[in-house]
N, C-alpha and C positions, 0 to 999 in steps of 0.2 A: 288729536291723538291722546293727549294726557286726559282730557275731559271724558272721552269715551271710555278709557280704562277705569277712571274713578267711578263712572256710573255703574259698572258691573262689579266693582271691588266689594268684598265682604268685610274688609278690615281697613282701618284708617290710622294714619299717624296723627295723634291728637296733640295740640298745644293748648295749655290752660294758662291764661294770663290773668293776673290779679294784682291790682294796686292796693297796697296796705302800708300806710304810714301812721304813726302815732300809736302809743301803747294800747289804747282802748280798742282800736280797730284790729291791731295785730293779735290781741288777746282773743277777739271774736273769730278771727281767721283760724287760729290754731284750735279753738274749742269747738267750732261749729262748721265753718266753711270747708276747710280741708278734710275733716272726717267725712262730711257728706259727699265730697268729691271722690274720696277714696272708696266709699261704699258704692258709688255709681260706676266707677271705672271698672271694678271687677279685675279681670286679668289683662285688661288693655294696657299697652305701653303708652306713656304720655310724657311730654316735656312740659316743665313748668317755667313760666317767666314771671317772677315776682318783683314788682317795683316797690321797694321798701327802704326805710331809713334804718332798719335794724336786722340785717341779714343773719348775724349770729343767733339772735333770739328765734327767728323763723326757722332756721336750719335745725334747731333742736327737735322740732316736730318731725321733720323729714328723716333725721337720723334714727328716730325711734319707730316711726310708722311706715315710711317708704324709703328705706336706706339706699336702695339702688336707683332711685328716681333721678332723672336728669333735670337739675334745677339751676336756672340762671337768675342771679339777683342783680337788679339795676337800682342804684340809689336815685331817689327823686330829685336830687340836686346835681346829678352828673351831667356831663356835657351833652349826652344824648337826650336829656329831658329839658325842653325849652322852658325859659322863664324861671321864676323863683318860687320858693315855698310859701310866699305870701299871696300867691294868686288865688282868685276865687275858686272854691272847691270844684265846681263842675268843669271849669276851664282846666284845672290841674288834672282832673280825671281824664279829660280829653287828650291832654298831652301824654299822660301815662299810657292811654290806650294806643295812641300812635306809636309810641316807643315799643310797646308790646307787638303791635302789628308788624313793625320792621323785623322782628325776630321770627315771624312765621314764614315758612318757605312755601313757594308755589306748590300746590298739590296737597298741602296739609289741611286737616280739619282743625277748627279752633273754637274755643269758647272764651269770652271775656266776662269774668265775674267780678263782683264787688267783694270786699273783705267782710261784709256783714250778711252774706247770703247762705242759705242751706238749699241744696238742689235735690230733686227727687231721684229715686234710685234708677229711673229709666232715662236720665238726662242724656246719656251718650247713646244708648241702644235705640231710642226713638229717633234721635237725630240721624243715626246711621241708616235707619229704615227709609227715611225721606231722601237722604243722599243717594241711596241705591235706586230710588225712583227718578233721579235726575235733578232733584232740588239742590240749591246751594246755600240757602239761608233759612233758618227756622225761626219763626216769629211766634211768640207766646204772649199771653196777657200779662200786663203789669198788675199792680194792686196787691202785691204780696207783702205790703208793709205790716209789720207786727211790732208788738211791744210786750213787756211783762213775761219774760221767760225765753228759753232757748227752744227752737223747733226740734222735732225728732230727727235723728240721723238714720239714713237708710229708708226713709218713708216713701211710699208710693206717691204719685202725683196727687191722686184723690185725697189721700191722708194728709198730705202737706197743705193742700188747698183748704181742707176742712179746718185744720189746726190754725192756719193763717187767719181764716175768717173769725174763728172763735177768739183769737188773740189780736184782732185787728187794731191798728193804730188809730188814734182819734181823728187823723186826717181822713181815713177811710170813711168814718162815720160822717164827717163833714161833707163828703162827696157822695153820700147815699141819697138817692132820689126819694122825695116824700118827707124827709126829715132833716136833710143836711143843709148847711149854709157855708159857702166857701167863695173866696175871691179867686181861687186858683183851681177850678174843677177840671183839670186836664184829663181826669179819668172819672167816669160816673159808675155807680153801682146800683143795681136794681135787685131787690131781695123780696121774695114772697114765698111762703109755704115751703121753705127748705131749698128753693132754687135761688142762686145768685148769679147774675150776669154782669160782666164788666164791658163797658163801652168807653173807648178813650181815644184821645188824640196822641198822647205821648205814652206809649206803652212800656218803655224801658225793657225791651222784650227780645233782644237778640240772643236766643239760647245757644246757637251754634251757627257756624258758617264754614264754607270751604273757600280757601284762598286759591282761586284758579287764575288770577291775574293781579297785577299791581292794584293796590287799593288806597284811596285817600278819603278823608272826611274832615270836616271842621269841628263837629261836636259828636260825641259818641251816640247820643239819642236823638239829635235833631231838635233839642229844646229851644234853640235859637230861631226855629222856624224854617231852617233849611240846612243842608250840608251834613245830615246825619249819616252814620255808617251804612244803613240799609238803602236809603233813597239815592245815595251817591254812587253805589257800586253794584246794585242788583236790579234786574228787570222783574216785573211782577210775576212772570211765569217761572222765574227761578225760585220763588219764595213759597215755602210751606207754612201756612197759617194754621196754628193749632188752636181750635176752638173747643175741643172736648175737655172735660174736667179730669179725664183719666190719663192724660199724656203730659209729660214734661211740666212739672210745677216747681215753684220755689217759694221761699219765705225770706223776706228782707227785713232784718231787725233794725228798727229805728227807735232811738230813745223817745220816751213819752213826751219829754220836754221839747223835742224838736218838732215844731208845728208850722202850719201854714196859716195865713190870715183868714179869718172868717169874714163873711159878707152877708149879702141878702140871701134869703132862702132860694134854693135852686129852682129855676124856672126855665121854660123854653125861651122866653125873651132874653133872660140873662145869659143863657148858653149861646144864643145867636150872637149877642154882643161880644161875649168872651172869645168866640171862635172866629171873629172876623179876619184875623191875620194868619189863620192856619193854612198850611200848604195842602196841595192835592194829596200828598202822602199822609198827612195827618187825617184828612177826611176819609181816605181809603181805610185807614186803621179804624176810624170811628164807625165805619159801616159794618164791621164784623161784630158778631155776638159771641163774646168769649164766656163760656160757661165755667164758673168757678166751682159751683156745687149744683147738683140736681139736674133735671132735664125738663122742668116745667116752663111756664111763661110768666115772668114777673111783671109784664106790662111795659117793656122797654120799646117795643116796635113802633107804636104810634108816636110816642114822644120823640124818639130819635129820628124817625122819618120826617117829622115836622121841623126838627132842628136842621136836618140835612137839606131840606128844600130851600133853605136860605143861602146855601152855598152856591 
């Protein structure tokens, strides 16, 4: 009954969860992430759940820009946050995401963001379009890592993707076919004549979801090879996979000095070896052609089909 009602609903109760600790990340949250969320929300009502070690500093933004917003702050060292602050970063983010998930009520729509992200102006409206079609999870391409400047606020998905590619992080260059060298090519990029396509195993790509039943997961993205939010809680026919460059985009700001190890030049043989422990979910993601820019053919089909035949 609840699910049938939500299929036809034209408005949703949104929950926006963001982990943000450390002054550098909180600064980015206030300067870029929250302004982009505000631009995308429009007149929608939303609840915010912020896992942060400095609620007073974060609250200054809400007092000025969204004074009537419903905001709950959870300290990352509180009893509801397992472990300690010395945990490895991604494990801590997983803990924070579970803590946020506990605050989301059955029937609400939610998005779990990072404190270094700018979202496109259609982030919520496009998600609602797919919710109205009966989908419960929105999956988009990763690969929005940028450096050297702040992305535009209130930009369309196409504008944000274009900006992200023009300001791409060195790791993106390492994972670009034909010129890149990486020991961690979880995402591949194919670029030719203004068209850029992303093919990847770990897309870091859960734009939004509806919580229609209790949910569990061991890692937020499934980077450990299993137990991610999507594959643990959603069937394939519940998922809307956004492959167009014109819907739901983001830019994730990463310091230039934060990098991943280089390795041999990207090759089919190297990718087959790298992907030997990937799950069926990872391979399913890899089978999709996510257009970041343009609508041409940069030559990914034959290469990726050869890689997939080894699965």
